C-alpha angles and dihedrals in degrees: 000000000000093000092062116109088226130023111264093231092054088048095055089047093052093046097049091047093048097043092048094048094043093053093046091049089053096050097033134229097280092051091050096049095043086047093058091043087053092057090047091046096049091048091050093053093048093051095046098044107031094094095051093050094044094088091054090051090046089055091051091050109036116206095021119141120253094248089051092053093047094047089050092047091050093048092050094048090046098051095042091049092047093051092049093047092046089053090051091043093056093047093053090046094049091053093050089053089058093057131071090261089076094099093046090047092055094045093051088045089056092053089044091054091052090053092047092049090051089052093049090050091049091051090051089046091055090050090049093049089053093055099029117032115204093259090058100049120114118253094250090056093051088046091061111117089217094054096087092052093047093048090049092050090044087055093047092049093050092049092054093051116100114264096250091051092044091052088049090049088051090050094051091049091049092051093046090051090051091048091052088048089055092045090051091048091052092049091050088050092048090052094047089050092051091051093051093047090049090051091048091050092052091050093047096048112028117193116225113239124215114248111263116241125214105257092198094057127093117286122202125352125326127236094262091049090052092054090049090052092049092050092048090052091046091050093055095057 
């Protein structure tokens, strides 16, 4: 990774921020906010109404388990509500673009996209911290210019979490770190077994080696030997 013109971590950070900001700029602030509200609204409707719709789904699929009917009802409610809210969101956003607020809408959308990209990066950083604590990170990861900012954002995000959720997050991170330790131990054991097996195979089936010659010694016939051979050949003619 040292041969890269830019650190891969910094490259990912820039890509996520720019992609999120450009998409939000193109769609506008109103579209982005209403889009998030559409997802939240669809999930709320699915959670609130899946039990009421479950008997109908159970009638459509006779013999299905209760949880299957409830899951199918929740999925139908979620998708139907999401599609309707997306249609409404698009209509409102198009009306905003036709007004004088279009420039302000796009500018706020760009800022919103940067903030959303930062939240995505912090969430990814929390996941990476669970699997790869700072003392286990490769040197090229620690050398990234964006790592101090990501670590600070991760600490702030964990501090604002409720205490039960923070404890749960710590437990998950501890379990992930323990699992990573076990995987590393298994890999070390596997490499040690392979080394022992290779050594045993060499001992069980040794390969003969050609005798080494002295590279500094004479090679071929000397001048005197060549003259004797020439005289011997001449005498036999």
